[in-house]
N, C-alpha and C positions, 0 to 999 in steps of 0.2 A: 588450587585452581581458582582463578578470579571469576567474577560474574561475567565479565566480557568473554573470557575463554569458554564459558559454558554457552553463552548466547550466540557467538559468532558462527559456529557450525550450523545451528538452527536457522539463523538469519540467512546464511549463504544458501542453504538447502531450499528454504521457502522462496527466496528471491530467484534462484535458478528455475524452480518450477513455475513461478509466476511469469518469468520471461518466456519459458516454453509455451505457455498459454497465450501470452500477448503476441507471440510470433504467428499465431493462427488467425488473428483478427483480420477479416477480409476488408480491403479498402472499399469495395463496392457496397458494403453493408453498414457503413458508419452511422447512418441515420436510422437503421432498423432497431425496433424495440418490440419485445414480446407482448407488451400491454401498454395502454395509455399511461398508466401510473409508473411504468418502469423507466429506467435510464435507457438511452440509446446505446448502441455499441460504442460510439465515440465517447459518450459521457462515462460509461462504466470503465472502459479501458483507460481513459485519461485519469480517472480517479485512482485506478490501480497503479498507473505509472507515477502518480504523485504521492501515494501513501508513504514511500520510504522517507520523504522529507520530514515526516513527523519524528523520525529518529533524531535528526539534527536539532529540530525545534525543541524537543524534549530535553536533550542533553545541554544545549547552549542557552536555554532560557528557563526561567523558573515557572512561567505560566504562559498561557495563550488565551486572549479574550476574543471570542468569536463575534462579539458586538460591543466593542469598547465604548464606554460612556463618552459622549461628546466627540466621538470620532467615527470615521467611516469603518464599516466592517472589512475584514480582509477580503480581497477580491479573489474569486476563483481563477485558477490558471486558464489560459486559453486552451480550448479543446483541440485535441489532435485530430488531424484530418486524414492521416495515413498511418499504416502500420510502421513504416520507417520512422516517422516522427515520434510515435509512441515509444518505440524501442530506444531511440536516441535519448529521449527524456527519461525513460525508466533507467537506462544504464547510467546516465549522469547522476540521477538521484540516488541510486543504489551505491555508487562509488562514494559520494559525499556522506551518505548515511553510515556506510561501513567504516569509513575513516573516523567519523565522530564516535561511533560505538567502540572502535578499537582503542581510542584514546581516552576513554572514560574510566575513572577509577571506581572501585567498589563503593567507596565513601560517597562519591558523587551520584552513582546510580541508585543508592539507597535514600538519597534526599527526596523530599516531596516535590512533586510537580502538580500544578493546578490548571484545570481547564475552567475558564470563566465565560459567562454570558452576561453582558451588560455590567461587568464589574462584580458579579455574584458568582461564587464558586459552584460549578456543576459537579466537579469531582476533584478529589485530591488523592494522590497515591504515589508511592515511590516511583522514580523514573524507570526502574527496571520493569515494574508492572505495566507502566504505560507502553513501553516498547514491546513487551510480550503481547499485550491486549490490543492497543490501538495501532500498532504497526503490524506485527506478525499475524495475530488471530484475525484482525480486520482484513488483512491481505488475503488470507486463506478463504475467508467468507466471500469476498468479492471475486476471487479467482474461481470459486465454485460456481458463482452466478454466471461468470463469463463462460465457463464450461457448458452450462445449459444453453446459453446463447449460441455457442458453436454447434452443439448438437441439433438445436432447432433449425439451424441453417445448413445442415448436412456438411459441416466442416469437421474434419477429424479432431477428436478430443485427445490431447496428449495423456500418456500415463503419468501419474503424479505419485501416489503412494502405492500404487499397484497397477497392473495392466488396465487399460481402458478397453472399451468395446472395439476401438479402432487400432489400438496398439497392444499386441499380445505380450510385450515385454517392456521393461523399464527403459 
C-alpha cells in the first residue's frame, strides 16, 4: 500500500466532516467572535475553507516563505461573506488538494518541505508529515473551534467522531 493510499481515506473523512461543520455557519453571524482576540466566524471559516490549499502547495513546491526577503508577503485570501461562498471555495480547494495528493509518489511525499520566514527555515519535514499536521490536524483543530462558535450561537453542532449533543447518530 502506498502512502497516498493510506492518506486518502483519512483526508476524505476529515474533509467531509469539515464540510458538515462549514454547512452550519450562519450567514447572519459572519462578524461574530467569542472574544476580542478571537477570529470572527468569517475569518475562522474562511481559514478552514483555505487549509486544503496547503496540500497542493506542499506537493508542488519545495518550500513556502511567509515573508520573502525583498518581496511582499503572500496576501490572505478574500474573506467569505456567506456560507455558500465558503462551501464553493472549500469544495474547489478540496478537489485540487485531493488530485495533488492522489498523484504524489511515495518518493515525493518523503522528500523534505520547508516553511520559511524571511528566508530563514521555521520548520523542515517530509511532505507527508506536513500534510498530516499542517493540513489534516490543523483542519481538525480549527473545525473544533468552529464547533464551539456554533454551540455559543445555538447552532446545531454536527456529529463528527461520535454523536453530538444535537445529533444522536452519525
